[in-house]
Structure formats: C-alpha cells, structure tokens
N, C-alpha and C positions, 0 to 999 in steps of 0.2 A: 526845123528846116522845112521850107516850103518847096514843092516841086515846080511851082509856077510863079511867075512874077505877077500875073493878073488872075483875078477870079473868073471862072466861067460865067457866061451870060445866063440870065434866067431861062432863056430858050434852050441853051445847052443843058442846064440842070434839069429842066422839064423833060427833055429828050432822054437824059440819063435815067430819070425817075420812071419814065415809061418803058425803059428797057430797049431803047433804040440801039441797034447794033452799029450804027454809023457814028456814034458818039466817040470822041477822042478817048483813048485808053487812059490818058492822064487824069481825066475827070474823076475816075473811080478812086485813084489814090489821093487826089486833091480833096475830095469830099470826106474821105476817111480821116484826114488830118486837119481840116479847116472848119472851125466852129461857125464862122460866118456863113459859109455855104450850106452847112448842115441846117442852120436855122432857116435859111432861104428855102431849102427843100421842104422843111416842115410847113412853111407858109404856102409853098406851091401845092403841097398835098391838101391843105385846107381849102385853097382856092379851087382846086380841081374836084373837090368833094361834090359840088353840085352836078358837074358833068358825069361823075361816076354814078351818082344817084339817078340821074336821068337815064344813063345807059342801063343800069340795073332795072329801072322801071320799064324801060322799053323791052328788055330781054324777058322779064318776068310777066309782062302783060299777056293776057289771054289773046288768042287769035281773034281776028275780027269776025269770023264766021262761026264762032264757038256755039252760039245759041242755036243756029240752024243745024249744025252737026249733032248737037245733043238732042234736039227735037226729032231729027230723023232717026237716031238710034233708039230713042224711047218709043217712037211710033212703030219701028220695026219690031222691037221687043214685045210691045203690046199686041201687035198683029200676030206674032208667032204664038203668043199665049192663047189668043182667040182660036187660032187654028188647032192648037193642042186641045182646047176644050171641045171643039167640034169633033176631032178624031176620038177623043175619049168618050164622048157621048155616043158616037157611032159604035165603038167597041162595046160600050156598056149596054147599048140596046141589043146587040147580038148576044151578049152574055145573059141578060135578063130573059130574052126570048128562049134561049136554050134551057135556062132553069125552069121556066114555066112549062116547056114541053116535057122535060125530063120528070118534073114533079107530077105533072098530069099523068104521064105514062106509068109512073110507079104507083100512083093512087089507084089507077085503073087495074093494075096488076094485083093490088092488095084486095080489091073487091072480089 
C-alpha cells in the first residue's frame, strides 16, 4: 500500500535528504516504502558528492593568513630565546665573578 499517488520530486527528495524541516511529513514514510524513490535518493547522494567534497575542502582548508601567523609566532619564540640567552649570560657573568672573588679570597686566606 502506497501513501501517495505520485512520487515526490527530485527537489523534494533532495530537501528531505538534506534534513530540511519544511519537507512534507509524508515524504519520510513514502521513502521508507518506495524502492524507486530510495534509488533516486541514492543517485542524489552520488550527485551531491562533489558539492560535499567541495564543502569539506573549504572547511578543512587552512586560513589564508596561516603562513604570516606562523612566521610571527616563530619569530616571537626565537626572540624570546635570544632574550633568555642574554639574561642567562648576565646571570652567569655575575656567578662567575662571584666565584672568582670568593676563590681569590680563600686562596689569600690559605697563604
């Protein structure tokens, strides 16, 4: 027993496939029982595959300014390392100077 006298149009089937809430509620029950419409939907899915692939490619594509952003972040990281090296050299100089002074004083005391 068929719930409809006519089959839904390809446009209505495509809207149903896309999950459009405005699609007639009878389309759901019709598709469940009609082999012809189920086959049409399978072909619609294949036909829409290109647009789905295009949409996925667009969504998964990197942002247009990615290289500039990466370059800025790498430059900032390298600059912070340079500053860390400068600070460590400054602290190391103080430590080395203290060692030299302490060792000289202990050597003088031993004499």
